[in-house]
DRENDO-1510 file (C-alpha; in Angstrom, 1 decimal, always signed):
<recs>
REC; n; res; u; v; w
REC; 1; MET; +0.0; +0.0; -0.1 .
REC; 2; ALA; +1.3; +3.4; -0.8 .
REC; 3; SER; +1.8; +6.0; +1.9 .
REC; 4; PRO; +0.8; +9.5; +1.7 .
REC; 5; ALA; +3.5; +12.1; +1.2 .
REC; 6; ALA; +3.4; +14.0; +4.3 .
REC; 7; ASP; +5.5; +17.1; +3.2 .
REC; 8; THR; +3.8; +17.5; -0.2 .
REC; 9; PRO; +0.7; +19.7; -0.5 .
REC; 10; HIS; -1.8; +18.8; -2.8 .
REC; 11; PRO; -5.3; +20.3; -3.6 .
REC; 12; SER; -8.2; +18.4; -1.8 .
REC; 13; PRO; -10.1; +16.1; -3.8 .
REC; 14; LEU; -13.1; +16.4; -1.6 .
REC; 15; ASP; -15.7; +19.0; -2.0 .
REC; 16; LEU; -16.8; +19.6; +1.7 .
REC; 17; GLU; -18.5; +22.7; +0.9 .
REC; 18; ARG; -21.0; +20.7; -1.4 .
REC; 19; PHE; -21.4; +18.1; +1.5 .
REC; 20; ALA; -22.1; +20.9; +4.1 .
REC; 21; ALA; -24.6; +22.4; +1.7 .
REC; 22; THR; -26.5; +19.2; +1.1 .
REC; 23; PRO; -29.4; +18.7; +3.5 .
REC; 24; LEU; -29.5; +15.7; +5.6 .
REC; 25; GLN; -32.7; +13.7; +4.8 .
REC; 26; ARG; -34.5; +12.2; +8.0 .
REC; 27; GLN; -36.9; +9.8; +6.5 .
REC; 28; PRO; -36.9; +6.9; +6.8 .
REC; 29; PHE; -33.6; +7.4; +8.6 .
REC; 30; ASP; -30.9; +9.9; +8.5 .
REC; 31; PHE; -28.9; +9.9; +5.1 .
REC; 32; VAL; -27.3; +12.4; +2.7 .
REC; 33; ILE; -26.5; +11.9; -1.0 .
REC; 34; VAL; -23.9; +13.9; -2.5 .
REC; 35; PRO; -23.1; +13.6; -6.2 .
REC; 36; GLY; -19.8; +15.4; -6.9 .
REC; 37; PHE; -18.3; +14.8; -3.5 .
REC; 38; LEU; -15.2; +13.9; -5.2 .
REC; 39; GLN; -13.8; +16.9; -7.4 .
REC; 40; ALA; -14.1; +16.3; -11.0 .
REC; 41; THR; -10.7; +17.4; -11.7 .
REC; 42; ALA; -9.3; +14.8; -9.2 .
REC; 43; LEU; -11.4; +11.9; -10.4 .
REC; 44; PRO; -9.3; +10.6; -13.5 .
REC; 45; ALA; -6.0; +10.2; -11.1 .
REC; 46; ILE; -8.1; +8.6; -8.3 .
REC; 47; GLU; -9.7; +6.1; -10.6 .
REC; 48; GLN; -6.4; +5.4; -12.2 .
REC; 49; ASP; -4.8; +4.7; -8.8 .
REC; 50; PHE; -7.7; +2.5; -7.5 .
REC; 51; PRO; -6.4; -1.0; -6.7 .
REC; 52; GLU; -7.1; -4.0; -9.0 .
REC; 53; ILE; -9.8; -6.1; -7.4 .
REC; 54; THR; -10.8; -9.3; -9.3 .
REC; 55; LYS; -12.9; -10.8; -6.6 .
REC; 56; GLY; -16.2; -10.1; -4.9 .
REC; 57; GLY; -16.5; -8.9; -1.3 .
REC; 58; SER; -14.8; -6.2; +0.9 .
REC; 59; PHE; -10.9; -5.8; +1.4 .
REC; 60; PRO; -9.3; -3.7; +4.0 .
REC; 61; ALA; -7.4; -0.9; +2.4 .
REC; 62; GLN; -4.2; -2.0; +4.3 .
REC; 63; SER; -4.3; -5.4; +2.3 .
REC; 64; LEU; -4.2; -3.7; -1.1 .
REC; 65; SER; -1.7; -2.0; -3.2 .
REC; 66; PHE; -2.5; +1.3; -4.8 .
REC; 67; GLY; -1.1; +4.6; -6.1 .
REC; 68; GLN; -0.1; +7.6; -4.3 .
REC; 69; ARG; -3.1; +9.7; -5.4 .
REC; 70; PHE; -5.6; +7.1; -4.0 .
REC; 71; ALA; -3.5; +7.0; -0.8 .
REC; 72; ASN; -3.8; +10.7; -0.3 .
REC; 73; LEU; -7.6; +10.3; -0.8 .
REC; 74; LEU; -7.9; +7.7; +2.1 .
REC; 75; ALA; -5.6; +9.8; +4.2 .
REC; 76; GLU; -7.8; +12.8; +3.8 .
REC; 77; LEU; -11.0; +10.9; +4.4 .
REC; 78; GLN; -9.7; +9.9; +7.8 .
REC; 79; SER; -8.5; +13.2; +8.6 .
REC; 80; PRO; -9.9; +15.4; +11.7 .
REC; 81; GLY; -11.5; +17.9; +9.3 .
REC; 82; VAL; -13.6; +15.1; +7.6 .
REC; 83; THR; -14.6; +13.7; +10.8 .
REC; 84; ASP; -15.7; +17.0; +12.1 .
REC; 85; ALA; -17.8; +17.7; +9.0 .
REC; 86; PHE; -19.6; +14.2; +9.3 .
REC; 87; ALA; -20.0; +14.7; +13.1 .
REC; 88; GLU; -21.7; +18.2; +12.3 .
REC; 89; LYS; -23.8; +16.6; +9.5 .
REC; 90; PHE; -25.2; +13.8; +11.8 .
REC; 91; ALA; -25.0; +15.6; +15.1 .
REC; 92; LEU; -23.0; +12.9; +16.6 .
REC; 93; ASP; -19.9; +13.2; +18.6 .
REC; 94; LEU; -17.2; +11.3; +16.4 .
REC; 95; SER; -14.2; +12.7; +18.3 .
REC; 96; GLY; -11.9; +9.9; +19.2 .
REC; 97; ARG; -13.8; +7.3; +17.2 .
REC; 98; PRO; -11.6; +4.9; +14.9 .
REC; 99; THR; -12.2; +4.7; +11.3 .
REC; 100; MET; -12.0; +1.8; +9.2 .
REC; 101; VAL; -11.8; +1.8; +5.2 .
REC; 102; THR; -12.8; -1.3; +3.1 .
REC; 103; LEU; -12.8; -1.3; -0.6 .
REC; 104; ARG; -14.9; -3.3; -3.3 .
REC; 105; GLY; -14.3; -3.7; -6.8 .
REC; 106; GLN; -16.7; -6.4; -8.0 .
REC; 107; SER; -20.2; -7.3; -7.3 .
REC; 108; ARG; -21.6; -10.8; -7.1 .
REC; 109; ALA; -25.2; -12.0; -7.8 .
REC; 110; LYS; -25.6; -12.3; -4.2 .
REC; 111; ASP; -24.7; -8.8; -3.2 .
REC; 112; GLY; -27.1; -6.2; -2.4 .
REC; 113; GLN; -29.4; -8.1; -0.3 .
REC; 114; ILE; -31.4; -5.9; +2.2 .
REC; 115; HIS; -29.8; -5.3; +5.5 .
REC; 116; THR; -28.7; -2.9; +8.1 .
REC; 117; ASP; -25.0; -2.3; +9.4 .
REC; 118; SER; -23.8; -3.6; +12.6 .
REC; 119; ARG; -24.3; -1.8; +15.8 .
REC; 120; SER; -20.5; -1.4; +16.2 .
REC; 121; LYS; -20.7; +1.1; +13.2 .
REC; 122; LEU; -21.8; +4.7; +13.9 .
REC; 123; VAL; -21.7; +6.1; +10.4 .
REC; 124; THR; -21.1; +4.5; +7.0 .
REC; 125; ALA; -20.0; +6.4; +4.0 .
REC; 126; LEU; -19.8; +5.1; +0.6 .
REC; 127; ILE; -18.0; +6.8; -2.4 .
REC; 128; TYR; -18.4; +5.3; -5.8 .
REC; 129; LEU; -15.8; +5.2; -8.5 .
REC; 130; ASN; -17.5; +4.0; -11.5 .
REC; 131; SER; -17.1; +6.4; -14.7 .
REC; 132; GLN; -20.5; +5.3; -16.1 .
REC; 133; TRP; -23.4; +3.5; -14.8 .
REC; 134; GLU; -26.4; +2.4; -17.0 .
REC; 135; SER; -27.5; -0.9; -15.5 .
REC; 136; ASP; -30.7; -1.1; -13.4 .
REC; 137; GLY; -28.8; -3.1; -10.9 .
REC; 138; GLY; -26.3; -2.0; -8.4 .
REC; 139; ARG; -28.0; +1.2; -7.5 .
REC; 140; LEU; -28.2; +1.6; -3.8 .
REC; 141; ARG; -31.5; +2.0; -2.3 .
REC; 142; MET; -32.5; +3.7; +0.9 .
REC; 143; LEU; -35.4; +1.5; +2.0 .
REC; 144; ASN; -38.7; +2.2; +3.9 .
REC; 145; SER; -38.9; -1.2; +5.1 .
REC; 146; PRO; -36.9; -4.4; +5.8 .
REC; 147; ASP; -38.5; -6.7; +3.3 .
REC; 148; ASP; -39.4; -4.7; +0.0 .
REC; 149; LEU; -36.6; -3.5; -2.3 .
REC; 150; GLU; -39.1; -1.7; -4.3 .
REC; 151; ASP; -40.2; +0.3; -1.4 .
REC; 152; TYR; -37.4; +3.0; -1.2 .
REC; 153; ALA; -36.9; +6.7; -0.4 .
REC; 154; ALA; -34.0; +7.1; -2.7 .
REC; 155; GLU; -31.9; +5.5; -5.2 .
REC; 156; VAL; -28.0; +6.1; -5.6 .
REC; 157; PRO; -26.4; +5.3; -9.0 .
REC; 158; PRO; -22.7; +4.4; -8.1 .
REC; 159; GLN; -21.4; +6.8; -10.3 .
REC; 160; ALA; -17.8; +8.3; -9.9 .
REC; 161; GLY; -17.6; +10.8; -7.3 .
REC; 162; THR; -20.9; +10.2; -5.7 .
REC; 163; LEU; -21.2; +9.8; -1.8 .
REC; 164; VAL; -23.9; +8.4; +0.1 .
REC; 165; ALA; -23.7; +8.5; +3.9 .
REC; 166; PHE; -26.0; +7.4; +6.7 .
REC; 167; ARG; -26.4; +7.1; +10.5 .
REC; 168; CYS; -26.2; +3.5; +11.3 .
REC; 169; SER; -29.3; +2.3; +13.1 .
REC; 170; GLU; -31.8; -0.6; +13.3 .
REC; 171; GLN; -34.0; +1.4; +10.9 .
REC; 172; ALA; -31.2; +2.0; +8.3 .
REC; 173; TYR; -32.2; -0.6; +5.9 .
REC; 174; HIS; -30.5; -0.6; +2.3 .
REC; 175; GLY; -29.8; -2.8; -0.7 .
REC; 176; HIS; -29.6; -2.9; -4.3 .
REC; 177; LYS; -30.8; -5.1; -7.2 .
REC; 178; PRO; -28.5; -7.8; -8.3 .
REC; 179; PHE; -25.5; -6.8; -10.6 .
REC; 180; VAL; -22.5; -8.9; -11.5 .
REC; 181; GLY; -19.3; -7.0; -12.7 .
REC; 182; GLN; -17.1; -4.2; -11.8 .
REC; 183; ARG; -18.6; -1.9; -9.3 .
REC; 184; ARG; -15.8; +0.0; -7.4 .
REC; 185; SER; -16.6; +1.7; -4.0 .
REC; 186; ILE; -14.8; +2.8; -1.1 .
REC; 187; GLN; -16.5; +2.3; +2.2 .
REC; 188; LEU; -15.7; +4.5; +5.1 .
REC; 189; ASN; -17.0; +3.7; +8.7 .
REC; 190; TRP; -16.7; +5.5; +12.0 .
REC; 191; LEU; -16.7; +2.8; +14.8 .
REC; 192; THR; -17.5; +2.5; +18.4 .
REC; 193; ASP; -14.2; +1.7; +19.7 .
REC; 194; GLU; -10.6; +0.3; +18.7 .
REC; 195; THR; -11.6; -3.1; +19.9 .
REC; 196; VAL; -14.3; -3.1; +17.2 .
REC; 197; LEU; -11.6; -1.9; +14.7 .
REC; 198; LYS; -9.2; -4.6; +15.5 .
REC; 199; ARG; -11.9; -7.3; +15.3 .
REC; 200; GLU; -13.2; -6.0; +12.0 .
REC; 201; LEU; -9.8; -5.7; +10.5 .
REC; 202; LYS; -8.9; -9.3; +11.4 .
REC; 203; ARG; -12.2; -10.6; +10.1 .
REC; 204; HIS; -12.0; -8.8; +6.9 .
REC; 205; SER; -8.2; -9.6; +6.5 .
REC; 206; PHE; -8.9; -13.1; +6.9 .
REC; 207; SER; -11.7; -13.1; +4.4 .
REC; 208; ALA; -9.3; -11.4; +2.0 .
REC; 209; TRP; -6.8; -13.8; +2.3 .
REC; 210; THR; -9.2; -16.7; +1.9 .
REC; 211; LYS; -10.3; -15.0; -1.5 .
REC; 212; ARG; -6.9; -14.5; -2.7 .
REC; 213; ILE; -5.3; -17.9; -1.8 .
REC; 214; LEU; -8.2; -20.2; -2.3 .
REC; 215; GLY; -10.0; -18.3; -5.2 .
REC; 216; PHE; -13.4; -17.8; -3.4 .
REC; 217; GLY; -15.7; -15.0; -3.9 .
REC; 218; ALA; -14.9; -14.8; -7.8 .
</recs>
């Protein structure tokens, strides 16, 4: 994995002003959708530096190799300034909360089933990196109920630069229609504590190792 260049200033790839100006949706749970969260001028370099992922499932960022510009993006996403922006948006105290970044590159037929994120996650942020998206599948839906994918409050095409973020709760049901193929995304989570972070990284790392060595998750 590349490391951010600490002494090399670079323009921010994030449009935090757009994020701050986008109203938080309260129903059926707290969420926000921000097309253009990644600056258009930064997208080509970020997409180019995204790691090659040929298997399905989530991979911890630490387990992958990628270019410097993508490393810079991940570093900024986990910076205090971004944490403060999300804390203000969701009216949560995220100070001192650990963050975890996982990446996806491929979608499988079984992916997208309706679910809520675990209680150990406070906020989930998804950033998509797909230049074009024409398929009816793979579009994340914010759902009104736990058992009907067609009963949704909003639908998010996973187009490059788009952010969708939500407060994790028992009501935060989401999912998407099946899609098989490349579907690249960054998932950033603020977690309850360091113990959870260690457990989640261990779990994801073992799963990633299994996929690479045994060829599962294709």
